[in-house]
C-alpha positions as CSV (number, residue, x, y, z in Angstrom):
1,M,-16.3,-30.6,0.1
2,W,-14.8,-27.3,0.8
3,T,-16.7,-25.0,3.2
4,R,-16.2,-21.8,5.0
5,R,-15.5,-23.8,8.2
6,T,-12.4,-25.3,6.6
7,L,-10.9,-21.9,6.3
8,L,-10.6,-21.4,10.0
9,L,-7.2,-23.2,10.3
10,S,-6.2,-21.6,13.5
11,P,-7.9,-21.6,16.9
12,L,-11.1,-19.5,16.9
13,P,-9.9,-17.0,19.5
14,L,-7.2,-15.8,17.1
15,F,-9.6,-15.0,14.4
16,A,-12.6,-13.8,16.5
17,Q,-12.1,-10.3,15.4
18,S,-11.9,-11.0,11.7
19,A,-14.6,-10.0,9.2
20,L,-15.2,-13.6,8.1
21,A,-15.9,-14.5,11.7
22,G,-18.6,-11.7,11.9
23,E,-16.6,-8.7,13.1
24,R,-17.5,-5.7,11.0
25,H,-14.6,-3.3,10.5
26,R,-14.8,0.3,9.3
27,V,-12.7,0.6,6.1
28,L,-11.4,3.5,3.9
29,V,-9.3,2.7,0.8
30,S,-6.8,5.0,-0.8
31,T,-5.8,3.7,-4.2
32,D,-3.9,4.6,-7.4
33,A,-6.2,2.5,-9.5
34,G,-5.8,3.4,-13.2
35,G,-2.2,4.5,-12.6
36,T,1.1,2.9,-13.5
37,D,0.1,-0.6,-12.3
38,P,-3.4,-2.2,-13.2
39,D,-3.2,-4.5,-10.2
40,D,-5.3,-2.0,-8.0
41,L,-8.2,-2.6,-10.4
42,Q,-8.0,-6.3,-9.6
43,S,-7.9,-5.5,-5.9
44,L,-11.0,-3.2,-6.3
45,V,-12.8,-6.2,-7.7
46,H,-11.8,-8.2,-4.6
47,L,-12.7,-5.5,-2.3
48,L,-16.2,-5.0,-3.7
49,L,-17.0,-8.7,-3.5
50,Y,-16.3,-8.5,0.2
51,S,-18.2,-5.3,0.8
52,D,-21.0,-7.2,2.4
53,V,-18.8,-8.1,5.5
54,L,-17.0,-4.7,5.7
55,D,-18.4,-1.3,6.6
56,L,-16.8,0.5,3.6
57,E,-16.8,4.3,4.3
58,G,-14.6,5.6,1.5
59,I,-12.6,5.0,-1.7
60,L,-10.1,7.7,-2.5
61,S,-8.2,8.1,-5.7
62,S,-4.6,8.9,-4.6
63,P,-2.4,8.1,-7.6
64,Y,1.1,8.5,-8.8
65,G,0.5,8.7,-12.6
66,P,-2.7,8.9,-14.6
67,G,-5.1,7.2,-12.2
68,R,-8.2,9.2,-11.4
69,L,-11.6,8.9,-9.7
70,H,-13.3,7.7,-13.0
71,H,-11.2,4.6,-12.9
72,I,-12.8,3.6,-9.6
73,L,-16.2,4.4,-10.8
74,H,-15.6,2.3,-13.8
75,V,-15.1,-0.8,-11.6
76,I,-18.3,0.1,-9.8
77,D,-20.1,0.1,-13.1
78,H,-19.2,-3.6,-13.4
79,Y,-20.4,-4.2,-9.9
80,Q,-23.7,-2.6,-10.7
81,Q,-24.3,-5.2,-13.4
82,D,-23.8,-8.0,-10.8
83,F,-25.5,-6.3,-7.9
84,P,-29.0,-7.8,-8.5
85,R,-27.6,-11.3,-8.1
86,L,-25.4,-10.4,-5.3
87,H,-28.0,-8.6,-3.3
88,A,-30.7,-11.2,-3.9
89,R,-28.7,-13.7,-1.9
90,F,-26.6,-11.4,0.4
91,A,-28.6,-8.4,1.4
92,R,-25.7,-6.5,3.0
93,Y,-24.0,-5.7,-0.2
94,P,-24.2,-1.8,-0.6
95,T,-25.9,-0.4,-3.6
96,P,-23.8,1.0,-6.4
97,N,-25.0,4.5,-5.8
98,I,-24.0,4.2,-2.1
99,L,-20.5,3.1,-3.2
100,R,-20.3,6.0,-5.7
101,A,-21.1,8.4,-3.0
102,L,-18.1,7.2,-1.0
103,C,-15.6,7.8,-3.9
104,H,-13.5,11.0,-3.8
105,Q,-10.6,12.4,-5.7
106,G,-7.5,12.8,-3.7
107,A,-4.0,14.2,-4.3
108,T,-2.6,13.8,-7.8
109,D,0.8,15.5,-7.3
110,D,3.8,15.3,-5.0
111,P,3.3,18.0,-2.5
112,G,7.0,18.7,-2.2
113,P,9.6,18.2,0.5
114,D,7.2,19.0,3.4
115,G,5.0,16.1,2.4
116,T,1.9,18.1,2.7
117,G,0.2,20.7,0.6
118,R,-3.4,21.6,0.1
119,P,-6.5,19.7,1.3
120,T,-8.2,17.6,-1.3
121,P,-11.8,16.1,-1.4
122,G,-10.2,12.9,-0.4
123,S,-8.2,14.1,2.6
124,R,-11.4,16.1,3.7
125,W,-13.4,12.9,3.5
126,L,-10.9,10.9,5.4
127,I,-11.1,13.5,8.3
128,Q,-14.9,13.4,8.2
129,C,-14.9,9.6,8.4
130,A,-12.4,9.5,11.3
131,R,-14.4,12.1,13.3
132,R,-17.7,10.2,13.2
133,P,-18.9,9.2,16.6
134,D,-18.2,5.5,16.1
135,P,-16.2,3.8,18.8
136,R,-14.6,1.4,16.3
137,P,-11.2,2.4,14.7
138,L,-11.1,3.4,11.1
139,Y,-8.9,1.0,8.9
140,V,-7.2,3.1,6.3
141,L,-5.9,0.8,3.5
142,V,-3.3,2.7,1.4
143,W,-2.7,1.1,-2.0
144,G,-1.0,4.1,-3.6
145,G,0.4,7.3,-2.3
146,L,0.3,8.5,1.3
147,E,-0.4,12.1,0.4
148,D,-4.0,12.2,1.5
149,L,-3.3,10.5,4.7
150,A,-0.5,12.9,5.4
151,Q,-2.7,15.9,4.6
152,A,-5.5,14.6,6.8
153,L,-3.1,14.2,9.7
154,H,-1.6,17.6,9.1
155,D,-5.0,19.4,9.0
156,A,-6.7,17.3,11.8
157,P,-4.1,15.6,14.1
158,D,-6.9,14.8,16.5
159,I,-7.9,11.9,14.2
160,L,-4.7,10.0,14.8
161,P,-5.9,7.8,17.7
162,K,-8.8,6.6,15.5
163,L,-6.7,5.4,12.6
164,R,-5.3,2.0,11.8
165,V,-3.2,2.3,8.7
166,Y,-2.1,-0.6,6.5
167,F,0.2,0.8,3.8
168,I,1.3,-1.3,0.8
169,G,4.8,0.4,0.5
170,G,7.7,-0.7,-1.6
171,P,7.2,1.0,-4.9
172,N,4.4,3.2,-3.6
173,K,6.8,4.5,-0.8
174,M,9.4,5.1,-3.5
175,W,6.9,7.5,-5.3
176,S,5.5,8.9,-2.1
177,V,8.7,9.4,-0.1
178,N,8.0,13.0,1.0
179,A,4.5,12.2,2.4
180,Y,6.0,9.1,4.1
181,N,8.8,11.2,5.6
182,Y,6.3,13.7,7.0
183,V,4.1,11.0,8.6
184,H,7.1,9.2,10.1
185,E,8.7,12.3,11.5
186,H,5.6,14.2,12.7
187,H,3.2,11.5,13.7
188,P,5.4,8.8,15.4
189,L,2.4,7.5,17.5
190,L,0.4,6.5,14.5
191,W,-0.8,2.8,14.3
192,M,0.8,1.8,11.0
193,I,1.7,-1.4,9.2
194,E,4.3,-0.7,6.6
195,N,4.2,-3.6,4.1
196,N,7.1,-3.1,1.8
197,A,7.4,-6.8,0.6
198,T,5.2,-9.1,2.5
199,Y,2.3,-8.2,0.1
200,R,4.1,-10.1,-2.7
201,G,3.1,-13.3,-1.1
202,W,-0.3,-12.8,-2.6
203,F,1.0,-13.6,-6.1
204,V,4.6,-15.0,-5.5
205,G,5.2,-18.5,-4.2
206,G,2.6,-20.6,-2.3
207,N,0.6,-23.3,-3.9
208,Q,0.7,-22.5,-7.7
209,D,-0.3,-26.0,-8.7
210,G,-3.2,-26.5,-11.2
211,E,-6.1,-24.1,-10.8
212,W,-4.2,-22.1,-8.1
213,G,-1.6,-20.8,-10.5
214,N,-1.8,-17.0,-11.2
215,R,-3.1,-17.5,-14.7
216,A,-4.9,-20.8,-14.2
217,F,-7.0,-19.3,-11.3
218,T,-8.3,-16.5,-13.5
219,E,-9.3,-18.9,-16.3
220,A,-11.0,-21.3,-13.9
221,H,-12.7,-19.0,-11.4
222,A,-12.9,-15.4,-12.8
223,A,-13.7,-15.6,-16.5
224,G,-17.4,-16.0,-17.0
225,R,-18.3,-15.2,-13.5
226,G,-20.4,-12.1,-14.1
227,A,-19.3,-8.7,-15.1
228,L,-16.8,-8.4,-12.3
229,G,-15.3,-11.8,-13.1
230,D,-14.9,-11.0,-16.8
231,Y,-13.4,-7.6,-15.9
232,F,-10.9,-9.1,-13.5
233,A,-9.9,-11.6,-16.3
234,S,-9.3,-8.7,-18.7
235,I,-6.6,-7.2,-16.5
236,L,-2.9,-8.0,-16.7
237,K,-3.4,-10.6,-19.4
238,A,-5.7,-12.6,-17.1
239,T,-3.0,-13.1,-14.5
240,I,-3.3,-12.6,-10.8
241,K,-1.3,-9.9,-9.1
242,M,-3.7,-7.8,-7.0
243,G,-0.9,-6.9,-4.7
244,D,-3.0,-4.6,-2.6
245,S,-5.5,-7.3,-1.5
246,P,-3.4,-8.4,1.5
247,S,-4.6,-5.2,3.2
248,V,-8.2,-6.5,2.8
249,G,-7.2,-10.1,3.7
250,Y,-5.7,-8.7,6.9
251,L,-9.2,-7.8,8.0
252,L,-10.9,-10.9,6.6
253,H,-9.0,-13.7,8.3
254,G,-6.7,-13.0,11.3
255,N,-6.6,-10.8,14.4
256,P,-6.5,-7.1,13.0
257,A,-5.8,-5.8,16.5
258,D,-2.4,-7.6,16.6
259,P,-0.1,-7.4,13.6
260,A,2.2,-10.0,15.2
261,Q,-0.4,-12.6,14.8
262,P,-0.8,-14.7,11.5
263,G,-3.4,-14.1,9.0
264,W,-4.2,-13.6,5.3
265,G,-2.7,-10.2,5.3
266,G,0.7,-11.2,6.8
267,R,2.5,-11.2,10.1
268,F,4.7,-8.3,11.1
269,V,7.3,-7.1,13.6
270,R,7.9,-3.8,15.4
271,L,9.7,-1.1,13.5
272,W,13.4,-0.8,14.2
273,P,15.3,2.5,14.4
274,G,18.0,3.9,12.0
275,R,16.1,3.4,8.7
276,K,17.0,6.9,7.4
277,T,20.4,7.5,5.9
278,V,21.8,11.0,5.2
279,F,24.7,11.2,2.9
280,P,26.8,14.5,3.2
281,G,27.6,14.8,-0.5
282,L,27.5,12.5,-3.4
283,T,28.3,8.8,-3.1
284,T,29.7,5.7,-4.7
285,A,28.4,2.2,-4.9
286,A,30.5,1.5,-1.7
287,N,28.1,3.7,0.3
288,Q,25.2,1.7,1.8
289,A,21.7,2.5,2.9
290,E,18.8,0.4,4.0
291,V,16.5,-1.0,1.4
292,F,12.9,0.4,1.8
293,G,14.4,3.1,4.1
294,V,14.7,6.8,3.4
295,V,17.9,8.1,1.8
296,E,18.8,11.8,1.6
297,F,21.8,13.5,-0.1
298,T,23.0,17.0,0.8
299,I,25.1,19.3,-1.3
300,P,26.3,22.7,-0.1
301,I,24.8,25.6,-1.9
302,P,27.5,28.0,-3.4
303,E,27.0,31.7,-2.9
304,R,26.2,32.4,-6.5
305,F,23.6,29.6,-6.8
306,P,20.7,31.1,-8.7
307,P,17.2,31.2,-7.3
308,G,14.7,28.9,-9.1
309,H,17.5,26.3,-9.4
310,H,15.6,23.6,-11.3
311,T,17.8,20.8,-10.1
312,R,17.0,17.2,-9.6
313,M,18.6,13.8,-9.3
314,L,17.5,11.2,-11.8
315,I,17.9,7.9,-10.0
316,D,18.2,4.7,-12.0
317,N,17.7,6.7,-15.1
318,R,13.9,6.9,-14.5
319,I,13.0,8.2,-11.0
320,P,13.2,11.9,-10.4
321,A,14.2,13.3,-6.9
322,P,13.8,17.0,-7.1
323,A,16.2,19.1,-5.0
324,F,14.9,21.3,-2.3
325,I,16.7,24.0,-0.3
326,D,17.3,23.3,3.4
327,G,19.3,26.1,4.9
328,R,22.6,26.2,3.0
329,V,22.3,22.8,1.4
330,L,20.4,21.2,-1.5
331,R,18.7,18.0,-0.2
332,F,17.5,15.1,-2.4
333,R,15.2,12.5,-0.9
334,F,14.5,8.9,-2.2
335,S,13.4,5.4,-0.9
336,P,15.0,2.4,-2.6
337,R,12.5,-0.4,-3.3
338,D,15.1,-3.1,-4.2
339,A,18.4,-4.3,-2.7
340,K,20.8,-3.4,-5.4
341,I,23.1,-0.6,-6.7
342,W,21.2,2.6,-7.5
343,P,23.0,4.9,-9.9
344,Y,22.0,8.6,-10.4
345,V,22.9,11.7,-12.3
346,I,22.2,15.3,-11.4
347,E,20.3,17.4,-13.9
348,S,20.5,21.2,-13.3
349,L,20.4,24.5,-14.9
350,Y,23.4,25.4,-12.8
351,P,26.3,24.2,-14.9
352,P,28.7,23.1,-12.1
353,F,26.1,20.6,-10.8
354,H,24.8,19.4,-14.1
355,G,26.0,15.9,-15.1
356,Q,27.5,15.0,-11.8
357,T,27.0,11.2,-11.2
358,G,27.1,8.8,-8.3
359,A,25.6,5.7,-6.9
360,F,24.8,3.9,-3.6
361,T,23.9,0.4,-2.6
362,A,20.6,-0.6,-0.9
363,T,21.1,-3.5,1.5
364,P,19.0,-5.3,4.0
365,P,19.4,-4.0,7.6
366,P,21.7,-5.9,10.0
367,G,19.9,-8.4,12.1
368,E,21.0,-7.0,15.5
369,R,19.3,-3.7,14.6
370,T,16.0,-5.3,13.5
371,R,15.8,-6.9,16.9
372,Q,15.6,-3.6,18.7
373,P,12.1,-2.0,18.4
374,D,12.1,1.8,17.9
375,P,10.7,3.3,21.1
376,S,9.7,6.5,19.3
377,H,7.3,4.6,17.1
378,P,5.6,2.1,19.4
379,N,2.7,1.4,17.1
380,W,4.5,1.0,13.8
381,W,4.9,-2.5,12.2
382,I,7.0,-3.7,9.2
383,D,7.9,-6.8,7.3
384,D,9.5,-9.7,9.2
385,P,13.2,-9.7,8.4
386,D,13.6,-13.4,9.4
387,P,15.1,-15.1,6.3
388,A,12.7,-18.1,7.0
389,A,9.8,-15.8,6.3
390,A,11.2,-14.5,2.9
391,E,10.1,-15.8,-0.5
392,G,13.2,-15.4,-2.5
393,I,14.2,-11.7,-2.2
394,H,10.9,-10.7,-0.6
395,P,11.0,-10.4,3.2
396,G,7.9,-11.6,4.9
397,A,6.1,-12.9,1.8
398,K,5.7,-16.4,3.2
399,H,3.5,-15.0,5.9
400,V,1.0,-14.4,3.1
401,N,1.5,-17.1,0.5
402,R,1.2,-19.9,3.2
403,W,-2.5,-19.0,3.0
404,R,-2.7,-18.9,-0.8
405,T,-5.1,-21.9,-1.4
406,E,-7.4,-20.7,1.5
407,F,-7.8,-17.1,0.4
408,L,-8.1,-18.0,-3.3
409,K,-10.8,-20.6,-2.6
410,D,-12.7,-17.9,-0.7
411,F,-12.3,-15.4,-3.5
412,A,-13.4,-18.0,-6.0
413,A,-16.6,-18.6,-4.0
414,R,-17.2,-14.8,-4.0
415,L,-16.7,-14.6,-7.8
416,K,-19.2,-17.5,-8.2
417,R,-21.8,-15.2,-6.6
418,C,-21.8,-13.1,-9.7
419,Q,-22.5,-16.0,-12.0
420,S,-26.0,-16.3,-13.5
421,G,-28.0,-19.4,-13.2
């Protein structure tokens, strides 16, 4: 018979600081739930079912796209239906009203090239939580944009030592590149896990046999398991993605104090230098930059360039990179989420610029560079580049999917708590 004890696959000292071993971690989540990808809604269900073993202090709506605070509150409405059964057996589940009081609207727009703009209710709440007289660190799990984190650090840099940030990057970094650039350049001592691809191990690879398949699990263990289970099964055609859940898994089973140790949320290596590429002018596919890095293009500004230039780069025919003036150049900033050729075209009201095209190729970094930790970012961690840890094209993903049966069994037991009878 499967029991909680069978989940402790590694020696106890490694997991003594995990939530499932009894350690209570302070947690604030920043999510783009309701935005362009519904998987955050699945991860919210997962989070709420573990809220009895975490000290949840905030849930911020920090979307790219249409996600807003009401999407988070809608998930809590489902939690409210299951709460009597959950609380009857496990008294540490927070009430729905307590959870609602923790929810705040964060940034909804790109703040521009500086990466920061105006404070939001979300960024103010993050600061308030970080400044509480609690000796424990505050784990900030970023499932969407980094804008509220960046704003909080800008407005209250004193909170930095209290923060432990786990950022689900990749596509979120692509849409949030200006806030990322600000945090990376202005707060290099931040404790940060930058998970650009490892998170994919939650739904790619691992044991997908029988009931552990992405769709089969939902049919066997979510549908019919209370309001939260039925809601989970209604998302993404009843198929598991929940790509933000590794950030919660990191606290549940592993050693959160040491990102180099194995656990449900992955295993990471120290950040290496040289991840930003600046191209002086337009490029061709022969020009290379690091995948998941930051790429900038600079174009000299002619003397007669009009103010209010309204110029942008449209990358891959869908991703806008607005130009901003930096001295005597126009600068465009982007972060490639895939190793491939990225074409672009310039759209501008200034005729000499309009219609110019180019491309660049995003590639994995050379191995010799990844073995040299960046001394300027001593607390920053990133996906393991070792090919043995990759699942297909996704670096580090095997550090998560090796645990797939274990974390899904535990999640299934949580879902069963919602079932009547």
